[in-house]
N, C-alpha and C positions, 0 to 999 in steps of 0.2 A: 690552546686554552682547554683546561681541564674539565670545564663545563660540559664540552662537546663530548667528553669521554664519560660522562655520568656522574662527575664529581660536583659536591655542593658548591654554590657561588661563594667565592672568597677562599676556596681551596688552592688556588693557582698561584698562592705565595710559597713557593717551593724554596728550599734552602740552596745557595749556590753551589755547595758541594754535597757529594752523595752522604747520606745519613749512615748508610753500611755498605760496606765491600765484602764480597765472599765470592769463592770459587765453586763452579760446579763442573765436575768431570763426567763426560759422556762415557757410558758403559755399553756393552753389548746387551741386546734383546730389549731396548727401550729403557734401561736403568740408567740411573746416574748417581753419583755420590756427592753429596752437598757437604761443603766446608761448614765448621762450627762458626758461627758468628753471633752478634748481638740481635740477630733477625732470624738465624736459622740453627738447627741443631745438627750434629754430625751423624746424619742419618743417610739411607739409600732413598733416592725419590725416582721420579719416572720422567721420560722425555718422549715426545712423539712429534713428528712431521705431519703436518696436514696432507690431505690426499693430493693437492695440488704442489706440494712442496714449497709453499711460500710463507708458511708460518711454523714456527717451533713452539711447542708448549712444554713447560717444565711443571710438575707438581712435587712439592716438598712440605716437610713440616715447618711451620714458623712458630717462633716463641712468642710472637705478638709485638706490636709497635705502637706508639702514641705520640702525637705531636699536637702542641697548643699553637694555635695562630690567633694572634692579637690583631684586631684592626682599630684604627683610630680616625678621627675625623670631626667635623663640627656640624652642628645642626644650625642652620640659618634661622633668625628670627623673622616673624612674619612682620611685614613691611611697617605696621603701625605700632610695633612694640618699641619700647625704650631700653629693654633690657640688653646685655652684652650677649655675643654669640656663646652658646652652650657647647663645650667639648665633650665628647663621649668616647669610651672605649668599649669594645665588644671582644669577646674571644670565643673560639670553637675548638674543641677537641676532636681531632681526626684520629682514628683508632682502627688498627688492624687486629683481630682477636687472634689468640693463640689456636693453632690447628693447622688444617690442609690450606695451602695458598698455590695458585697457579701463576706463572709468568708466562706472557705469550709475546712474541716478537717477531717481525717480519724477517725473513731470511732470504739470501741469495746464495750462490754458490761460488766459492773462490777459484782461485787459478788451478788448485790441485785438487784431485778426488778428496772427498771427506772433509773439505774445508767449507764452513758456513762463513758468510758475511752477515752479520747482525744488523738490522735497519738498514736505511737507506737515508738519501739526502732530504727527501720529503717526510719521512717519518724515523727519525734516528732512534728513538726509544721505544720500549715495549711497555704493556700495561701489566699491572699485578692485578690479580683478581681472586674474589673469594665466591665461595657458593653458598647460597642461603635458601633454606627451605621456606616455601611459601604455600599459600592456598589452604584450603581446609584441610587441616591435620598434617599440614606439611608434607603433602603427598607429591608435590613437584618442587623442583628448585630452578634457581635463575643465578647466572654468574653476574658479579658486581663488580665494577672497576674499583679499587681501593688505593692505587699508587701507580707510579711509573719507574721504569728502570731503564739503565743502558747497559749493553752487554757488548762484549767482543771475544773472539775466538782466539784462545791460546794455544798453538801447535806445540809439539814436542821439539820443533826446530827453533822456536823461539826462547 
């Protein structure tokens, strides 16, 4: 459930197929090359493993993304009313602004040195996050979940 990850109620209506697919190549010294896509630019980003080695975080430039979710349903009449049920539709726009975006995923180590296994059976996907300034004069910032992704490592041998 996306609500548990900080998303608005109703945001859990995700497309069955990925909206965007792109490749990130891990380079030395915590740098990565991000492939050009409808969501990313062909620029150099950064990657870092957490101190415990269980989470990988990528930071990259994002071109922005927008998706409209439409909900529909009926409103039941009060029991003493003679009118028919009223149908209603509402929609919400979920947007990721252009700028820096972070992608965090759980990782494990594969059979060979330098091979990561992204996700696990309990949490197969990672979270996309954005950083927003908050507080008086925006002196502090907080990370907010704004999407999900799935990842797998492709080695030179594949």
